[in-house]
N, C-alpha and C positions, 0 to 999 in steps of 0.2 A: 396645610392644616387638615384638609379632607383625607389626604393620603395617610397621614400619621394616625388619624382616627380609625381609618379602615384597617390599618396594620394592627393597632391595639385591639380592635374589635375581633380580629381573627385569632388572637392568641388562645382564647378559651376553646374554640373549635379545633385548633391544632392539638391542644392538650387532650381533648376527648379522643381524637383520632389516634394519637400516640398511645394512649391508655388502652384503647380497644385493640390495637395491634399487639400490645404486650400481653393482654389476656389470651389472645388466640395463639400466641407463640410461646406457650408455657414450656419450660424445659421438662424432660422426663422426670417423673417423681417416683416411679416404680421400676422394677426390673422383672424380666421374664422369670427370674428365680423366685418371685413372690407368690407363685401359685395363682396365675392370672386366668386360668381356664379350669374346667371341671373334667373329671373322668367321663361323665355322661356325654359332655359336649365332644370330647375327643372320640368317643365311640360313634357318635353321629357323623363326625368328620371322617372317620375311617370308611364308612359306607359311601359317603359322598366322594371321597378321594378315589376309591376303587372305581366308581362309576364315571368320574369326570377327569381324573388326573393320571391314573396308573398307566394308561396306554402310552403316554409320553414319558412320564417321570419314573416309571417302573413300580411294580408292586412293593418293592422294598425301599422305595424313595431314592434309588441310586442313580437316577437319570437315564437318559437314552441318547440316541444319535442326535436328536434335535432338541433335547430338553436337559437342563442342568439337574444335578442331584438336589434333593431336598433334605438330605441328611449327611452327616459326616463333616469332615474338615473343610472342604471347599464351600459347602453351604454355610457352615458356621462362620468361617472367616469372612465370607462375602457380606454378611449382615451384621457382624460384630460392631457395636457402637452406634448403630442406627436405631430406629424405633420400630416397634411392631406396626405402627401406623404406616411407615414407609413400605414394609413388606405387604401389608394389607392392600395398600393402594396399587402396588405393582400387580398383585393378583387380580384386584377388582377391574382394572382397565385392560389387562392383557390375557386373562385366562377365562375359561379354557381356550387353548389355541384355536380350536375349530369354531368357537362361538364366544369371543371375548365379551365380557360384561353380562353374560347371560345368567350368572348365578347371583342370588340375593346376597345382601350384606351378611345375613345370618349364616347362610351356607358357606361363605368365604371364611367367616370367623370359626365355624365348626371345622372346616378343613385345616385352617391354621392350628387349631387346638390339637388335631391329630398329628400334624407335622411336629409340633412342639413336644407332644407326648413321645413320639417315635425318636426324638432327639434327646430323650431322658430329662426334659425339664419337668419340674414337679407340678402336679395338679393342685388345685385349691378348692375353695368353697363357692366361688362366684364364677359365672361364665365369662369368657372373653367377650367384651362388647363388640357390637357391629358398627360402631361409630368411629370413623377414622380419626376424628379430633381427639377422642378419648384414648385411642390406641397410640397416638403420638406422645402420650405421657408415659408410655411403657418402653423402657430401653431393652434392646436385644443385646445381651452380653454373653459371650462364650463362657467366661469364668464367673463363678458365683462371687458376688461382692462380699 
């Protein structure tokens, strides 16, 4: 009887945990084609890119001996179908190569905005956020939906 009562008592807690997980694992609701960054943010990102990224990834984002390209087919196909949050997290924990994690969330978002602008994605009226959870709701898509 006690075991049965304990099992029944745990059901509401399990439901709350499941609901909480569903809220945090929201599927992408936007696309990179929806103008998810501003021109001003991309301009700030260009300066940050030149200072922190160009020595490895190249001034034209074409990559180098030790760094992959951040523009063109290889870059686009490598991230197609993933989220902006996935790309943001990769950059946040591993870049710049000589000082991983040294840039702020805002700086990383600005650099990503420049990369998106250089890849001909459209700018919009709101800045790309610096919160990885929000960025996970934006899908990276090579082709415009």
